[in-house]
C-alpha positions in Angstrom: 20.4 3.4 -5.7 18.1 3.1 -8.6 17.7 -0.1 -10.6 16.2 0.0 -14.1 13.8 -2.9 -14.5 11.8 -3.0 -17.8 12.7 0.7 -18.3 11.0 1.6 -15.0 13.3 3.0 -12.3 12.9 1.2 -9.0 14.3 2.5 -5.8 16.5 0.2 -3.8 17.2 1.5 -0.3 20.8 1.1 0.8 23.0 2.7 3.5 23.2 5.9 1.5 19.5 6.7 1.6 20.1 8.4 5.0 22.2 11.1 3.3 20.5 14.5 3.5 20.1 14.9 -0.2 18.5 11.5 -0.6 16.2 12.0 2.3 15.0 15.3 1.0 14.2 13.7 -2.4 12.3 10.9 -0.7 10.3 13.2 1.4 9.1 15.2 -1.7 7.4 12.1 -3.1 3.6 12.4 -3.1 2.5 9.3 -1.1 -1.0 10.4 -0.1 -2.8 8.1 -2.6 -0.7 5.1 -1.5 -1.1 6.0 2.2 -4.9 6.4 1.9 -5.2 3.1 0.0 -3.2 1.3 2.8 -5.4 2.9 5.5 -8.5 1.8 3.7 -7.3 -1.7 3.2 -6.4 -1.9 6.9 -9.8 -0.6 7.9 -11.5 -3.2 5.6 -9.4 -5.9 7.1 -10.3 -4.9 10.7 -14.0 -4.7 9.7 -13.8 -8.2 8.2 -12.3 -9.6 11.4 -15.0 -7.9 13.5 -17.7 -9.3 11.3 -16.1 -12.8 11.7 -15.9 -12.5 15.5 -19.6 -11.4 15.6 -20.3 -14.6 13.7 -22.0 -12.7 10.8 -22.7 -14.7 7.7 -19.6 -15.4 5.6 -20.8 -13.4 2.7 -20.6 -10.3 5.0 -17.0 -11.2 5.9 -16.2 -11.8 2.2 -17.6 -8.3 1.2 -14.7 -6.7 3.1 -12.1 -9.3 1.9 -13.1 -8.7 -1.8 -13.0 -5.0 -1.2 -9.3 -5.3 -0.1 -8.5 -7.5 -3.1 -10.2 -5.0 -5.4 -8.1 -2.1 -3.9 -4.9 -4.1 -4.3 -5.6 -4.4 -8.0 -5.8 -0.6 -8.4 -2.8 0.7 -10.3 -0.3 2.6 -8.2 2.8 4.3 -9.3 5.5 1.7 -8.9 8.1 4.3 -7.9 6.2 5.0 -4.6 
């Protein structure tokens, strides 16, 4: 089901998303940018935890945290 919010279509997953036609359409979406951003955010989060556990100065921990926050502010296609 697609819901129009502020003239932007938003996908709402329901029981019918498992239908073959819907699954094919969903698989064709280009998710590489969003996937790469999620992996980079995860890696920065792990790095910040490792720095914290090694008892590095807080500014070193915050470098990673601010990197994650900056990446989250990047515009990404809301339909993804």
